[in-house]
N, C-alpha and C positions, 0 to 999 in steps of 0.2 A: 504494500500500500504506500502511496505517496503521501508525504506530509508537507505542509507549508510552514515556513519559519518566519518569525517576525524580525529577524536580524540579530537578536540577542542569543540565538541558539535555542530558544524555547519554541515548542510546537503550538501553533494557533489553530490548525485545522487538519483533519485527516480525510484524505480522499477515499471514499467508500465505493466508488464506481466499480472497481474490479470485483469487490465482494458481491455487489448487487448483480453483476453479470454472471458470476458463478451460481448464485442462488436461482436466477432465472433459468439457466441451463439445467440445473438440478430439478427444478419444477417441471420443465418440459419432459425430462427423462421419466420422472415419476408419473406424469400424466399418460405418457405413451405406454409405460409398463403396466399401469393399472388397467387401461383399456385392453391390452393384450391378455392379461390374466382373466378378465371377465369372459373372454372368448376361448378359454383353454379346454373346453369340454372334449374336443377331439372328435368324438362321435356325437351325432345329433340324437340326444335322448330326451324324453319327456319325463322329467323327474316327478316323483309323487309329491302331492301337496302335504304340508305339515304346518299347522298354525303355530306350533311351539318351536319351530326351527330357529336357530340363531346363526347369524353370519360368523364365518371364521376368517381369519387372516390367511390369505393364500401366499405362500412363499415357495417358489419352485424348487429351491434347493433343500427345503425342510419337509416337503410333502410329496407324496406320490399319488397320482390320480388314476384309479381303476374304474373304467367305464364298461358297463354291460348293456347290450341291446336286447330287444325281445327275441331276435333270431339266434341268440346265443353267442354272438361275436363279442370279444373283449378287447379293449385297448388299454395300454399302460402309458400314461402321459401323452395321449393322443395317437400313439403308434399301435396299430393292430398287432395282436400276438396270436400264435397258433394254438398253444396248449398251456396246461397248468405249469409245466416245467419252465416254459419261457416266461410266464408271469412271475413265478417264484424267483427265477434268475434275475429278472429286472428289479424286483423288490430287494433282493439281497445285494445286488450291485449298488443300488442307490443307498441302501442302509450302510454299506461299507464306507461310503463317503460321508454319511451323517448318521451316527448311532441313535440320535434323537428323532429319527424319521417318523412322520405321522402319515397315516393313510386316509384317503378320501375315496369313498365308493359312490359312484354316480350310476345307479341302475335305472333303466327305463321303468315306468310304472307297470308296463305290460311284461317285463322280464320275470322269469320265475324266481321264487324265493330261493330255490336251490342255487341259482347263480350267485345271488347275494351272499348266501352262507358259504359257498365255495370260496369266494373272494375274501371273506372275513377269515376263513381258515388259512388261506394262503398267507395273508398278512401276519396272523399270529404265528404260523409255522416259521416264518422268516424272522421272527423276533420283534415285530412292530407292536409296541405297547399301546399306542394311541391311534384311534381311527374314528372317522365320522361318516355318516351316510348323508349324501347331498340330497336336499329337498328344495322345493320352491314354496313360496308363500301362496296361500290359496287366493284365487282371483275373486274379486268382489262380484256378486251376482249382477248381471246387467238387466235392466228392465225399466 
């Protein structure tokens, strides 16, 4: 930061323009990141409604997103996977980078309960202690 001097060696003003520039750049980065995280679902799923659901903070490096569709396809962090072994390998690889990994399961409301329980089991088997089930707020009746 640049500073102005009154001639006696004392500071009379500090130029904060560079700091403001940095803050504006950070603000833009956070805005772009937030809009990207809200579109992270990977597969288009119709999540079930839950009036008591609470928002969670999404952090890509601290969470793994498991998505299941009604036809049985599963994606891990937006990338389709073939079988349970591939799902577990992806969970364990991400958990190796972050031992405090949390899991988020986003199943379509028409997906079977078996698919949801299978994903929960895979998370627990890989050592993930914290997990959540993604839901949506109920829509207000139109009329």
